[in-house]
N, C-alpha and C positions, 0 to 999 in steps of 0.2 A: 501388584493390582491397584487400578488407575480408583480415586475416589470420587464422589455424586457430578464433580464437575468432569469428570474425567472425558476424555473424546479418541475413539480411534483413530489410526494414521491407515486410509487404505488405499489402494491404487487401481489404478484403469488400465487396463491392456487394449489399445483400441482393434488389436490383431482376433483378438478373442469375444470385444463385445461385452469384458466379465469385469465386474468389482474385484475386486482381492482386499483380505481382511491383512496388516502386516505386521501385526501381535503386536504391537506401538501402539502406544496409550499416552496424552497431554494431562497433564492438566493447567496449562494456564490456557484463558481465553485472551480474543480477540488481539492475540499478534499476525502479526503480515509475515506471509512464505514466497519467497522469488526463488529463481532459480538463475545457474551460473556458473555458469564449465560443467555443464552433467549432472550438478550435486542442489541440494536443497538447502536453502536458510530461512529457519527458523529463528524470526526475530522478536522480543520484547516479549510485548503482552500480559493482561491483567494474573498475575501467579509469577513472573520471570521478567518483568518488566527489565530490564539492562541486559537479558544474556542472547546470548546468539549461539544457534546450536546451526551445525552441518552434517548435514543426512548425505550419506555417498551411496548411493543407491545399484552400484556396484559389486561393492564390496559388502555392503550393507551394515556401516559400521557408521556411528555415531560422532562428532569431536568438537568441543569447543571452542570459541575462541575472542580475541576481545571484546568488551562487552560495548555498548553504546556509552557515549558524554549522559545522555537522559532519560530516565526510566520512560517509555513508551507501551498506549495501549492503545487498541480502536486507530492504529495510524497505517498509511501506508507506506512500501514500498516497491523503488523502483529500478531498474537497473540498465545505462548508460554508461555509453563508449568503459565498460571494463571496472565500473564502478557501480555501488548500489546504495542509491540514497533512498532516507527513511526521514519521514514527511510528517510536521505534527502528529495528530494524538491526543492524549491525554497524561497525566500520574497518577491518575483515582482522583486529586482534587478539580485541576485546572484543566482547561483546551490551549491545547498547544499551539504555536506556529512557528517554531523549529525546526529545522531540520540541518541531516549529521550524513554525513560521506562516506564508505567503507572501500578500502582500498585493499583484496580481497589480495593483494601481490607481497604487501607490508605488515597484513594485518592491525592495518591503524584508520581510526574514525577520525576527522575533520570533522569543524561544523561549519556550515558555509550560510549564504546569507539567510533570513528567514524568510516567511511570507505574507506577504503585507497581511493577513488573516488568520485569525485560531481557527480550527478545524479537525475535526475526528469522526473517523468513518467517511472520509470520500475519498473520490474515484481519483487517480494515477496511471498516467502510464507515462513510456516515451514515444516521439513520433515525431519525426523529422531533424533526428538531432540534438531534442529538448526535452524537456521533463512539461507534463500538463497534470496540474491538481484541479479538479473541480468540485466542488460543492461540499456536504459534512453539514452534520450540527457544531453549529457557531459557540455550543457551551456546554454543558456537562446536564442541559435538558435535553427533549427530543422532542420542542415544541421551537426551537429555533434553527433554524436554516439558512448556513451558509451562501448567498445566490450566484458568490462570483467563482470568476475560473484564474488561476495565472500560471505563468508559462515562465519556465527558466529557459537561459541560453547560458550553459556552462563555460562560452570561452570570456563572458564578464561577470561572472558569478552573480548575477539579478534575476528579480522573479518583477514579473511585470502583469498586470491584470487584462485581461485578454473577454476576447468577447462571453456573455455571459448565458448559459444554455437559456434558453426558454422557458425550462419548467425547475424550478432550484430541485433541488433532490441531496439528499444523503443513504448513504450503503449500496449506491449503483453498483452494475456490472461496469467492466469499462474494459475493451481491448483496442490497438491501433495496427493497423493498416497501413504505410506507408507514410506518408504526410497527415492522414485523417485518423483524429478517436471519436470512436463509438461507443455511447452511452445507452446503457438497459437499465429502466424498471428503476430501485429503489428506493424511497418513501418520502413523502411532505410532511410537515405536521398532522395531518389528520387522515393521512390512507396511503396505502400500497400505489404502485405507480406500475404500468405497463408499457410506456411512451418512449419512442428510443430517437435519440439525436443522434447528429456527427459533427466535429468543429473542425476544420481548414486550418491548419498551422498557417499552411501559407497565408490563406487568404484572412484568416482570425476571423472567420464565419460560424456562425451556428448552423446546423439545418435540421 
């Protein structure tokens, strides 16, 4: 049974237009979840920090793989070119700018170039063969929004600052279609946001 901070894992069936409870609870918060090869990767989080667990939907089985180098919560996870990039977040005391990359074939983590700005609860997505990271809280408070956007080029292992969103935001929804990244909602220092913006990775333009 889970404690007060536990949360159930639910599954949505689009054919039935129905949610179901899988009877699984998590005791960590602020973890990241991403999918690779039809498996779910649950990474880090407050209460788990460095742990990485994989859920095989077909077999209904969990397994644990190599832990991250750095404890993280409030971080982002993005799949690009058959690797999983885990980005920034915090370790419970300080906001981070470090990034590491997981190779599922070798079960190994590698530290890569740091972001230029520390951030937690940033938005991150893969688009146009690159990783885009935008916004987030710039420290351990909720009153400092990091306004910048950074883009990672895997071939050079380098991050570069690119066009910033018109509205600085943290904890926003993010998705990519082809070379364009879309930002949805989130929050700033004083309020929740409803604004939607998009970033064209080819033109380096926010709209």
